[in-house]
DRENPA-3360 file (N, C-alpha, C; in nm, 2 decimals, always signed):
BEGIN
1 = MAGALPGR = -2.84/+0.92/-1.18/-2.95/+0.83/-1.19/-3.07/+0.90/-1.12 ~ -3.18/+0.92/-1.19/-3.29/+0.99/-1.14/-3.36/+0.91/-1.03 ~ -3.39/+0.98/-0.92/-3.46/+0.91/-0.81/-3.37/+0.83/-0.72 ~ -3.24/+0.83/-0.74/-3.15/+0.76/-0.66/-3.13/+0.83/-0.52 ~ -3.12/+0.76/-0.42/-3.10/+0.82/-0.29/-2.96/+0.87/-0.29 ~ -2.93/+0.98/-0.22/-2.80/+1.04/-0.21/-2.70/+0.93/-0.16 ~ -2.59/+0.92/-0.23/-2.49/+0.82/-0.18/-2.51/+0.68/-0.23 ~ -2.62/+0.65/-0.30/-2.64/+0.51/-0.34/-2.55/+0.47/-0.45;
9 = DWRVDVTV = -2.50/+0.56/-0.53/-2.41/+0.52/-0.64/-2.26/+0.55/-0.60 ~ -2.24/+0.58/-0.47/-2.11/+0.61/-0.42/-2.03/+0.48/-0.41 ~ -1.90/+0.49/-0.44/-1.82/+0.37/-0.44/-1.69/+0.40/-0.38 ~ -1.63/+0.31/-0.30/-1.50/+0.32/-0.24/-1.41/+0.20/-0.28 ~ -1.29/+0.23/-0.32/-1.19/+0.13/-0.35/-1.12/+0.09/-0.22 ~ -1.13/-0.04/-0.18/-1.06/-0.09/-0.06/-0.92/-0.13/-0.11 ~ -0.82/-0.08/-0.05/-0.68/-0.11/-0.08/-0.60/-0.15/+0.04 ~ -0.49/-0.21/+0.02/-0.40/-0.25/+0.13/-0.26/-0.20/+0.09;
17 = ASVVAREG = -0.18/-0.18/+0.19/-0.04/-0.14/+0.17/+0.05/-0.20/+0.27 ~ +0.17/-0.23/+0.24/+0.27/-0.29/+0.34/+0.39/-0.20/+0.35 ~ +0.42/-0.17/+0.48/+0.55/-0.10/+0.51/+0.64/-0.21/+0.56 ~ +0.75/-0.22/+0.48/+0.85/-0.32/+0.51/+0.98/-0.25/+0.52 ~ +1.05/-0.27/+0.63/+1.18/-0.20/+0.65/+1.29/-0.31/+0.67 ~ +1.41/-0.27/+0.62/+1.53/-0.35/+0.64/+1.65/-0.26/+0.64 ~ +1.73/-0.28/+0.75/+1.85/-0.20/+0.76/+1.83/-0.05/+0.74 ~ +1.72/+0.00/+0.80/+1.69/+0.14/+0.79/+1.63/+0.19/+0.66;
25 = LLLMVEER = +1.60/+0.10/+0.57/+1.54/+0.14/+0.44/+1.40/+0.08/+0.43 ~ +1.32/+0.15/+0.35/+1.18/+0.11/+0.33/+1.16/+0.05/+0.19 ~ +1.09/-0.06/+0.18/+1.06/-0.12/+0.05/+0.96/-0.04/-0.02 ~ +0.99/+0.00/-0.14/+0.90/+0.08/-0.22/+0.89/+0.03/-0.36 ~ +0.79/+0.07/-0.44/+0.79/+0.04/-0.58/+0.78/+0.17/-0.66 ~ +0.84/+0.16/-0.78/+0.82/+0.27/-0.88/+0.73/+0.21/-0.98 ~ +0.62/+0.28/-1.00/+0.52/+0.23/-1.10/+0.48/+0.34/-1.19 ~ +0.44/+0.30/-1.31/+0.40/+0.40/-1.42/+0.25/+0.41/-1.41;
33 = IDDRLVLN = +0.21/+0.54/-1.39/+0.07/+0.58/-1.38/+0.05/+0.70/-1.47 ~ -0.03/+0.68/-1.58/-0.05/+0.79/-1.67/+0.08/+0.86/-1.72 ~ +0.17/+0.78/-1.76/+0.30/+0.83/-1.81/+0.39/+0.90/-1.71 ~ +0.36/+0.88/-1.58/+0.44/+0.93/-1.47/+0.50/+0.82/-1.40 ~ +0.62/+0.83/-1.35/+0.69/+0.73/-1.27/+0.67/+0.77/-1.13 ~ +0.59/+0.70/-1.05/+0.56/+0.74/-0.91/+0.61/+0.64/-0.81 ~ +0.61/+0.68/-0.69/+0.65/+0.59/-0.58/+0.53/+0.56/-0.49 ~ +0.53/+0.43/-0.45/+0.42/+0.39/-0.36/+0.48/+0.27/-0.27;
41 = QPAGHLEP = +0.41/+0.25/-0.16/+0.44/+0.12/-0.09/+0.39/+0.01/-0.18 ~ +0.43/-0.11/-0.16/+0.37/-0.22/-0.22/+0.22/-0.22/-0.18 ~ +0.13/-0.20/-0.28/-0.01/-0.18/-0.24/-0.10/-0.22/-0.36 ~ -0.23/-0.24/-0.33/-0.32/-0.28/-0.43/-0.46/-0.30/-0.37 ~ -0.55/-0.35/-0.46/-0.69/-0.37/-0.42/-0.71/-0.51/-0.35 ~ -0.80/-0.50/-0.26/-0.86/-0.62/-0.20/-0.93/-0.70/-0.31 ~ -0.91/-0.83/-0.32/-0.98/-0.92/-0.42/-1.08/-1.00/-0.35 ~ -1.19/-1.04/-0.42/-1.29/-1.12/-0.36/-1.24/-1.25/-0.29;
49 = GESLAEAA = -1.29/-1.28/-0.17/-1.25/-1.40/-0.11/-1.12/-1.39/-0.02 ~ -1.06/-1.28/-0.02/-0.93/-1.28/+0.06/-0.95/-1.18/+0.18 ~ -0.87/-1.20/+0.28/-0.87/-1.11/+0.39/-0.78/-0.99/+0.36 ~ -0.79/-0.89/+0.44/-0.70/-0.77/+0.42/-0.56/-0.81/+0.44 ~ -0.53/-0.89/+0.54/-0.39/-0.94/+0.56/-0.34/-1.02/+0.44 ~ -0.42/-1.11/+0.39/-0.38/-1.19/+0.28/-0.35/-1.10/+0.15 ~ -0.44/-1.00/+0.14/-0.42/-0.91/+0.02/-0.28/-0.83/+0.04 ~ -0.25/-0.79/+0.16/-0.12/-0.72/+0.18/+0.00/-0.81/+0.15;
57 = VRETLEET = -0.01/-0.93/+0.19/+0.10/-1.02/+0.16/+0.11/-1.05/+0.01 ~ +0.00/-1.08/-0.05/-0.01/-1.10/-0.20/+0.04/-0.99/-0.28 ~ -0.01/-0.87/-0.25/+0.03/-0.75/-0.33/+0.18/-0.72/-0.31 ~ +0.24/-0.74/-0.19/+0.38/-0.72/-0.18/+0.46/-0.82/-0.26 ~ +0.42/-0.95/-0.26/+0.49/-1.04/-0.35/+0.48/-1.01/-0.49 ~ +0.36/-0.98/-0.54/+0.33/-0.95/-0.68/+0.41/-0.82/-0.73 ~ +0.42/-0.72/-0.64/+0.48/-0.60/-0.68/+0.63/-0.59/-0.66 ~ +0.68/-0.67/-0.57/+0.83/-0.66/-0.53/+0.91/-0.78/-0.54;
65 = GWEIGLDA = +0.84/-0.90/-0.55/+0.91/-1.03/-0.55/+0.95/-1.07/-0.41 ~ +0.91/-1.00/-0.30/+0.94/-1.03/-0.16/+0.82/-1.10/-0.10 ~ +0.85/-1.21/-0.04/+0.76/-1.28/+0.06/+0.78/-1.21/+0.19 ~ +0.66/-1.17/+0.25/+0.67/-1.10/+0.38/+0.59/-1.17/+0.49 ~ +0.62/-1.15/+0.61/+0.53/-1.19/+0.72/+0.48/-1.06/+0.78 ~ +0.35/-1.06/+0.81/+0.29/-0.93/+0.87/+0.32/-0.93/+1.02 ~ +0.35/-0.82/+1.08/+0.39/-0.80/+1.22/+0.28/-0.72/+1.29 ~ +0.22/-0.62/+1.22/+0.13/-0.53/+1.29/+0.04/-0.46/+1.19;
73 = FVGAYQWT = -0.06/-0.40/+1.24/-0.15/-0.31/+1.17/-0.11/-0.17/+1.19 ~ -0.09/-0.09/+1.09/-0.04/+0.05/+1.11/-0.16/+0.14/+1.12 ~ -0.26/+0.12/+1.03/-0.38/+0.21/+1.04/-0.47/+0.20/+0.92 ~ -0.58/+0.26/+0.92/-0.68/+0.27/+0.81/-0.68/+0.42/+0.77 ~ -0.68/+0.44/+0.64/-0.67/+0.58/+0.59/-0.78/+0.60/+0.48 ~ -0.85/+0.71/+0.49/-0.95/+0.74/+0.39/-0.90/+0.86/+0.31 ~ -0.92/+0.85/+0.18/-0.87/+0.96/+0.09/-0.96/+0.97/-0.03 ~ -0.98/+1.09/-0.07/-1.06/+1.12/-0.20/-0.96/+1.18/-0.30;
81 = APGGQHYL = -0.94/+1.11/-0.41/-0.85/+1.16/-0.51/-0.91/+1.28/-0.58 ~ -0.82/+1.36/-0.65/-0.87/+1.48/-0.71/-0.98/+1.46/-0.81 ~ -0.99/+1.34/-0.88/-1.09/+1.31/-0.97/-1.22/+1.26/-0.90 ~ -1.22/+1.25/-0.77/-1.34/+1.22/-0.69/-1.35/+1.07/-0.65 ~ -1.25/+0.99/-0.69/-1.26/+0.85/-0.65/-1.22/+0.84/-0.50 ~ -1.29/+0.76/-0.43/-1.27/+0.74/-0.28/-1.19/+0.61/-0.26 ~ -1.09/+0.62/-0.17/-1.01/+0.51/-0.13/-1.01/+0.49/+0.02 ~ -1.01/+0.36/+0.06/-0.99/+0.33/+0.20/-0.88/+0.23/+0.20;
89 = RFAFAGTA = -0.77/+0.27/+0.26/-0.64/+0.19/+0.26/-0.62/+0.14/+0.40 ~ -0.59/+0.01/+0.41/-0.55/-0.06/+0.53/-0.40/-0.09/+0.52 ~ -0.32/-0.03/+0.61/-0.18/-0.04/+0.60/-0.13/-0.14/+0.71 ~ -0.03/-0.22/+0.67/+0.03/-0.32/+0.76/+0.18/-0.30/+0.76 ~ +0.24/-0.34/+0.87/+0.39/-0.35/+0.89/+0.43/-0.50/+0.87 ~ +0.53/-0.52/+0.79/+0.58/-0.65/+0.77/+0.73/-0.67/+0.77 ~ +0.77/-0.79/+0.77/+0.91/-0.82/+0.77/+0.94/-0.90/+0.64 ~ +1.05/-0.86/+0.57/+1.09/-0.93/+0.45/+1.15/-1.06/+0.49;
97 = RVHHPARR = +1.11/-1.17/+0.42/+1.15/-1.30/+0.45/+1.23/-1.36/+0.34 ~ +1.17/-1.37/+0.22/+1.24/-1.44/+0.10/+1.22/-1.36/-0.02 ~ +1.33/-1.33/-0.09/+1.32/-1.26/-0.22/+1.33/-1.35/-0.34 ~ +1.24/-1.32/-0.43/+1.24/-1.40/-0.56/+1.28/-1.30/-0.67 ~ +1.41/-1.28/-0.69/+1.45/-1.17/-0.79/+1.41/-1.20/-0.93 ~ +1.39/-1.33/-0.97/+1.35/-1.36/-1.11/+1.20/-1.35/-1.13 ~ +1.12/-1.32/-1.03/+0.97/-1.32/-1.04/+0.94/-1.19/-1.12 ~ +0.84/-1.21/-1.21/+0.79/-1.10/-1.29/+0.70/-1.02/-1.20;
105 = LDEGIERA = +0.72/-0.89/-1.21/+0.64/-0.80/-1.13/+0.51/-0.76/-1.20 ~ +0.42/-0.71/-1.12/+0.29/-0.67/-1.17/+0.30/-0.57/-1.29 ~ +0.20/-0.57/-1.38/+0.20/-0.48/-1.49/+0.20/-0.33/-1.43 ~ +0.29/-0.25/-1.49/+0.30/-0.11/-1.45/+0.41/-0.09/-1.34 ~ +0.45/-0.19/-1.28/+0.56/-0.18/-1.18/+0.69/-0.18/-1.25 ~ +0.77/-0.08/-1.24/+0.90/-0.07/-1.31/+1.00/-0.14/-1.23 ~ +1.00/-0.12/-1.10/+1.10/-0.19/-1.01/+1.06/-0.17/-0.86 ~ +1.12/-0.26/-0.78/+1.11/-0.25/-0.64/+1.24/-0.19/-0.59;
113 = LWLPPGEL = +1.24/-0.10/-0.49/+1.36/-0.04/-0.44/+1.35/-0.02/-0.29 ~ +1.47/-0.01/-0.23/+1.48/+0.02/-0.09/+1.52/+0.17/-0.07 ~ +1.45/+0.25/-0.01/+1.48/+0.39/+0.01/+1.49/+0.43/+0.16 ~ +1.58/+0.52/+0.19/+1.59/+0.58/+0.32/+1.46/+0.66/+0.34 ~ +1.40/+0.67/+0.46/+1.28/+0.75/+0.48/+1.30/+0.89/+0.44 ~ +1.42/+0.95/+0.47/+1.44/+1.09/+0.43/+1.43/+1.11/+0.28 ~ +1.48/+1.02/+0.20/+1.47/+1.03/+0.06/+1.33/+1.01/+0.01 ~ +1.26/+0.92/+0.07/+1.12/+0.91/+0.03/+1.04/+1.04/+0.06;
121 = QAQAARHR = +1.06/+1.10/+0.18/+0.99/+1.22/+0.21/+1.03/+1.33/+0.11 ~ +1.16/+1.34/+0.08/+1.21/+1.44/-0.01/+1.15/+1.43/-0.15 ~ +1.10/+1.31/-0.19/+1.05/+1.29/-0.32/+0.89/+1.29/-0.32 ~ +0.84/+1.37/-0.23/+0.69/+1.38/-0.21/+0.62/+1.41/-0.34 ~ +0.68/+1.49/-0.43/+0.61/+1.52/-0.56/+0.59/+1.39/-0.65 ~ +0.67/+1.29/-0.62/+0.66/+1.16/-0.70/+0.57/+1.06/-0.63 ~ +0.51/+1.09/-0.51/+0.43/+0.99/-0.44/+0.30/+0.97/-0.52 ~ +0.26/+0.85/-0.53/+0.13/+0.82/-0.60/+0.01/+0.89/-0.54;
129 = SPLVWRVA = +0.02/+0.91/-0.41/-0.09/+0.98/-0.34/-0.03/+1.03/-0.21 ~ -0.11/+1.12/-0.13/-0.06/+1.16/+0.00/-0.06/+1.04/+0.10 ~ -0.13/+0.93/+0.07/-0.13/+0.82/+0.16/+0.01/+0.76/+0.17 ~ +0.10/+0.77/+0.07/+0.23/+0.71/+0.08/+0.31/+0.76/+0.20 ~ +0.32/+0.90/+0.21/+0.40/+0.95/+0.32/+0.33/+0.94/+0.45 ~ +0.20/+0.96/+0.45/+0.12/+0.95/+0.57/+0.14/+0.81/+0.64 ~ +0.13/+0.70/+0.56/+0.15/+0.57/+0.61/+0.29/+0.55/+0.66 ~ +0.39/+0.59/+0.58/+0.53/+0.58/+0.62/+0.56/+0.66/+0.75;
137 = ADWLAGRR = +0.51/+0.78/+0.76/+0.53/+0.87/+0.88/+0.47/+0.81/+1.00 ~ +0.35/+0.75/+0.99/+0.29/+0.68/+1.10/+0.37/+0.56/+1.15 ~ +0.42/+0.49/+1.05/+0.50/+0.37/+1.09/+0.63/+0.42/+1.15 ~ +0.69/+0.52/+1.10/+0.82/+0.58/+1.16/+0.79/+0.63/+1.30 ~ +0.67/+0.68/+1.32/+0.64/+0.73/+1.46/+0.60/+0.62/+1.56 ~ +0.61/+0.50/+1.51/+0.59/+0.38/+1.60/+0.45/+0.34/+1.61 ~ +0.36/+0.39/+1.52/+0.22/+0.35/+1.52/+0.21/+0.20/+1.47 ~ +0.18/+0.12/+1.56/+0.16/-0.03/+1.53/+0.06/-0.08/+1.63;
145 = QPLHLVQS = -0.04/-0.15/+1.57/-0.15/-0.21/+1.65/-0.14/-0.36/+1.62 ~ -0.20/-0.44/+1.72/-0.20/-0.59/+1.70/-0.28/-0.62/+1.57 ~ -0.23/-0.73/+1.51/-0.30/-0.77/+1.39/-0.45/-0.82/+1.41 ~ -0.47/-0.86/+1.54/-0.61/-0.91/+1.57/-0.71/-0.80/+1.56 ~ -0.67/-0.67/+1.55/-0.77/-0.56/+1.54/-0.84/-0.56/+1.40 ~ -0.78/-0.63/+1.30/-0.83/-0.64/+1.17/-0.88/-0.79/+1.16 ~ -1.01/-0.80/+1.16/-1.08/-0.94/+1.16/-1.13/-0.97/+1.02 ~ -1.12/-1.09/+0.99/-1.19/-1.15/+0.87/-1.28/-1.26/+0.91;
153 = L = -1.41/-1.25/+0.89/-1.50/-1.35/+0.94/-1.55/-1.44/+0.82;
% end
């Protein structure tokens, strides 16, 4: 756009992700992206009118069929995809509460699965983005912050 100030047409996608562990396994999703079957945490975009925490709970239910309770904030992550799209991901730690196995999963989600962290790390070539392992590694390292650090006014 002629005459635009630098950065004026710049856009960032705000996303959320949930790290949910049970019996030493991490809740993940397999999703189809551009004919590839990739691994990701339950994750997705922030929608208008919802808080980051609400988005994390909603996305986890929509992608896995699991209702969760959030326990902590893991961190905020900035990433630029190879195509130039910018992402800002807010990651939360949660506890699995109730499973709805008959619930239809979001479009593109093939299945939810529980993986040992070592297997997730070994499948790095299948991660949707480098954010997947970075968030998991931070969670495994004990990085957890109080939920009140993420405010919605």
